[in-house]
C-alpha positions as CSV (number, residue, x, y, z in Angstrom):
1,M,-13.9,19.3,19.1
2,L,-14.7,20.8,15.7
3,T,-14.1,18.8,12.6
4,R,-11.3,21.1,11.4
5,Q,-9.6,20.7,14.8
6,R,-9.9,16.9,14.7
7,K,-8.4,16.7,11.3
8,E,-5.5,19.0,12.2
9,L,-4.9,16.8,15.3
10,L,-5.0,13.6,13.2
11,L,-2.4,15.0,10.8
12,K,-0.2,16.1,13.7
13,I,-0.3,12.6,15.2
14,L,0.5,11.1,11.9
15,R,3.5,13.3,11.4
16,E,4.8,12.5,14.9
17,D,4.0,8.8,15.1
18,G,4.2,7.8,11.4
19,Q,0.9,6.0,11.6
20,I,-2.7,6.1,13.0
21,V,-4.5,3.2,14.4
22,A,-8.2,4.2,14.5
23,R,-9.2,2.0,17.4
24,T,-6.4,3.0,19.7
25,L,-6.8,6.7,18.9
26,S,-10.5,6.6,19.5
27,E,-9.9,5.3,23.0
28,Q,-7.2,7.9,23.6
29,L,-9.2,10.9,22.4
30,G,-12.6,9.7,23.6
31,L,-14.1,9.8,20.1
32,S,-16.0,7.2,18.3
33,E,-14.0,5.0,15.9
34,D,-16.6,5.8,13.1
35,T,-15.8,9.6,13.6
36,I,-12.1,9.0,13.2
37,R,-12.5,6.7,10.2
38,R,-14.7,9.4,8.5
39,D,-12.1,12.1,9.1
40,L,-9.4,9.8,7.7
41,R,-11.5,9.1,4.6
42,D,-11.9,12.9,4.1
43,L,-8.2,13.5,4.5
44,A,-7.3,10.7,2.1
45,R,-9.6,12.2,-0.5
46,E,-7.6,15.4,-0.1
47,G,-4.3,13.5,-0.6
48,L,-3.1,14.2,2.9
49,L,-2.7,10.6,4.0
50,E,-3.2,7.1,2.8
51,R,-5.9,4.9,4.3
52,V,-5.0,1.4,5.3
53,H,-6.8,-1.3,7.1
54,G,-7.4,-0.1,10.6
55,G,-6.0,3.4,10.2
56,A,-3.7,5.5,8.0
57,L,-0.1,6.0,6.9
58,P,1.6,9.1,5.5
59,A,0.8,9.7,1.8
60,S,3.7,9.7,-0.7
61,P,4.6,13.2,-2.0
62,A,5.4,11.5,-5.4
63,I,1.9,12.1,-6.8
64,G,2.6,15.2,-8.9
65,N,3.4,15.2,-12.6
66,F,6.8,14.3,-14.0
67,A,8.1,17.9,-14.1
68,E,7.0,18.5,-10.5
69,R,8.6,15.3,-9.2
70,Q,11.9,16.2,-10.8
71,A,12.2,19.0,-8.2
72,I,11.6,16.6,-5.2
73,S,14.8,15.3,-3.6
74,A,16.7,16.6,-6.7
75,D,20.0,16.5,-4.7
76,H,19.5,12.9,-3.6
77,K,18.5,11.2,-6.9
78,P,21.9,11.4,-8.7
79,A,23.5,9.5,-5.8
80,L,20.9,6.8,-6.1
81,G,21.5,6.6,-9.9
82,R,25.3,6.3,-9.4
83,A,24.9,3.5,-6.8
84,A,22.5,1.6,-9.1
85,A,24.6,2.0,-12.1
86,A,27.6,0.6,-10.2
87,M,25.7,-2.7,-9.7
88,V,25.4,-3.4,-13.5
89,Q,28.0,-5.8,-14.9
90,A,29.1,-6.3,-18.5
91,G,26.9,-8.6,-20.5
92,Q,23.9,-8.3,-18.2
93,V,20.3,-7.6,-19.3
94,V,18.9,-4.9,-17.0
95,F,15.4,-3.4,-16.8
96,V,15.4,0.3,-15.9
97,D,12.0,1.5,-14.7
98,G,10.5,4.9,-15.5
99,G,10.5,8.0,-13.3
100,T,12.8,10.7,-12.4
101,T,15.2,8.6,-10.3
102,A,15.4,5.9,-13.0
103,V,16.6,8.4,-15.5
104,Q,19.6,9.0,-13.2
105,V,20.4,5.3,-13.4
106,A,20.7,5.5,-17.2
107,R,22.6,8.8,-16.9
108,H,25.3,7.2,-14.7
109,L,26.0,4.0,-16.6
110,P,29.6,3.8,-17.7
111,R,30.1,5.0,-21.3
112,D,32.1,1.9,-22.2
113,L,29.5,-0.5,-20.6
114,R,28.5,-3.5,-22.8
115,A,25.1,-4.5,-21.7
116,T,21.4,-4.5,-22.7
117,V,18.9,-2.2,-21.1
118,V,15.2,-2.9,-21.4
119,T,12.9,-0.1,-20.4
120,H,9.3,1.0,-21.0
121,S,10.4,4.6,-20.4
122,P,11.1,6.8,-23.5
123,S,13.0,9.2,-21.2
124,V,15.4,6.4,-20.2
125,A,15.8,5.2,-23.8
126,V,16.7,8.7,-25.0
127,E,19.2,9.1,-22.1
128,L,21.0,6.0,-23.5
129,V,21.3,7.2,-27.1
130,E,24.9,8.3,-26.6
131,H,26.0,5.0,-25.0
132,P,27.5,3.3,-28.0
133,T,27.8,-0.2,-26.5
134,V,24.5,-0.3,-24.6
135,E,21.8,-2.1,-26.5
136,V,18.4,-0.6,-25.8
137,I,15.1,-2.4,-26.0
138,L,12.1,-0.1,-25.7
139,I,8.8,-1.6,-24.6
140,G,5.8,-0.1,-26.3
141,G,2.1,0.4,-25.3
142,R,-0.2,3.1,-24.1
143,L,1.7,6.1,-22.7
144,F,1.0,6.7,-19.0
145,K,1.8,10.4,-18.9
146,H,2.2,10.8,-15.2
147,S,5.3,8.6,-15.2
148,I,6.1,8.8,-18.9
149,V,6.1,5.0,-19.3
150,S,4.3,2.4,-21.5
151,V,1.5,0.4,-19.8
152,G,-1.4,-1.8,-21.0
153,A,-1.7,-5.2,-22.6
154,A,1.0,-4.7,-25.3
155,A,3.5,-3.7,-22.6
156,L,2.7,-6.7,-20.5
157,E,2.9,-9.1,-23.4
158,A,6.4,-7.8,-24.4
159,I,7.6,-7.9,-20.8
160,A,6.6,-11.5,-20.4
161,Q,9.0,-12.5,-23.2
162,I,12.1,-11.1,-21.6
163,R,14.2,-12.3,-18.6
164,T,16.4,-9.7,-17.0
165,D,19.2,-10.0,-14.4
166,I,18.3,-6.8,-12.4
167,Y,15.2,-4.6,-12.3
168,F,15.8,-1.1,-10.9
169,M,12.3,-0.2,-9.7
170,G,11.2,3.3,-9.2
171,V,8.5,3.7,-6.5
172,C,6.1,6.1,-5.0
173,S,6.2,4.6,-1.5
174,V,8.0,2.0,0.6
175,H,6.7,0.9,4.0
176,P,7.6,-2.1,6.1
177,E,3.9,-2.9,6.6
178,A,2.3,-1.7,3.4
179,G,5.2,-2.9,1.2
180,V,6.1,-1.3,-2.1
181,T,3.2,0.7,-3.5
182,T,2.3,3.2,-6.3
183,G,-0.6,5.5,-7.1
184,D,-1.9,3.9,-10.3
185,Y,-3.4,0.4,-10.6
186,E,-2.3,-0.3,-14.2
187,E,1.2,0.9,-13.5
188,A,1.3,-1.4,-10.5
189,C,0.4,-4.3,-12.7
190,V,3.2,-3.5,-15.1
191,K,5.8,-3.1,-12.3
192,R,4.7,-6.5,-10.9
193,A,5.2,-8.1,-14.3
194,I,8.6,-6.7,-14.6
195,G,9.6,-7.9,-11.1
196,A,8.3,-11.4,-12.0
197,A,10.5,-11.4,-15.1
198,S,13.7,-10.3,-13.2
199,Q,16.1,-12.4,-11.2
200,R,16.5,-9.5,-8.7
201,T,14.5,-6.4,-7.9
202,I,16.3,-3.3,-6.5
203,V,14.1,-0.5,-5.2
204,L,15.3,3.1,-5.7
205,A,14.1,4.9,-2.5
206,S,14.7,8.6,-2.2
207,P,14.1,9.9,1.3
208,E,10.6,11.3,0.8
209,K,9.3,7.8,-0.3
210,L,10.4,5.9,2.8
211,D,7.7,5.2,5.4
212,T,4.8,6.3,3.1
213,A,2.1,4.4,1.4
214,S,0.1,4.6,-1.9
215,P,-3.0,2.8,-2.9
216,F,-1.7,-0.1,-5.1
217,Q,1.0,-2.7,-4.2
218,T,3.6,-3.4,-6.9
219,V,5.6,-6.3,-5.4
220,P,5.6,-7.7,-1.9
221,L,8.7,-7.0,0.2
222,A,9.6,-10.7,0.0
223,R,10.3,-10.2,-3.7
224,V,12.7,-7.2,-3.1
225,G,16.3,-8.2,-3.3
226,G,17.7,-4.8,-2.3
227,I,16.9,-1.1,-1.5
228,I,19.2,1.8,-2.4
229,A,18.8,4.7,0.0
230,N,20.6,7.9,0.5
231,A,23.3,8.6,3.1
232,G,21.9,10.4,6.1
233,V,18.6,8.5,6.2
234,D,17.6,7.7,9.7
235,E,18.7,4.1,10.4
236,A,15.4,3.5,12.2
237,L,13.7,3.8,8.8
238,L,15.9,1.1,7.3
239,A,16.1,-1.3,10.2
240,P,12.8,-3.1,9.4
241,Y,14.1,-4.0,5.9
242,R,17.4,-5.2,7.2
243,A,15.5,-7.4,9.7
244,M,13.7,-8.9,6.7
245,G,17.0,-9.8,5.1
246,I,16.8,-7.1,2.4
247,A,20.2,-5.8,1.4
248,I,20.5,-2.0,1.9
249,T,22.9,0.0,-0.2
250,I,23.7,3.5,1.0
251,A,24.3,5.9,-1.9
252,T,26.8,8.6,-1.3
């Protein structure tokens, strides 16, 4: 079998099964495990899958720039924003992450809400300018242009001084085995710090992010209090999280 044919077959299996276990596949195809691992490394470098220990998982499509990501699941993100905004109660201190879905959370907060929103996203902060009774605390630092959020030591120091009731986390990927992951190491560190400073972490999971993986873990699933997913998502994708005791909110 030619290299191109092998790689096409691996991608086909990944689409159908949702994962690749190198050892099992080598036995099924009669190929060496080293050959399969080499092909998986090549495909990972091309951004076509995500290598994990022993095999591979689907790569997240949320790797483009901010403008490109706005077009992905554009019809699903407002519903996620509405469902998240409905969870916020008067007087709470809420951390709203960066990203295209998080902007929808800010956009759907009630106009008469009295609360404090902390964010390291200039996009979210600007969205809240016209909310007269929402106090906005904007975390500074180095601008990570991919997600339009502040990262770095200054951001981490500021986050460590604040305790929030809810953290609405934007993600690149959610997978029952790989956990909650993202594509940038420094951004993962910031998300982890925000989660540690929040009483409850709620993951905003548009359909294309479920059952995918990215290189860097943000928080373990044990730290996730809830996942907001869209109506119509296959229940089989959500069942593993329900089994872990994670509350699932269906956004309509």
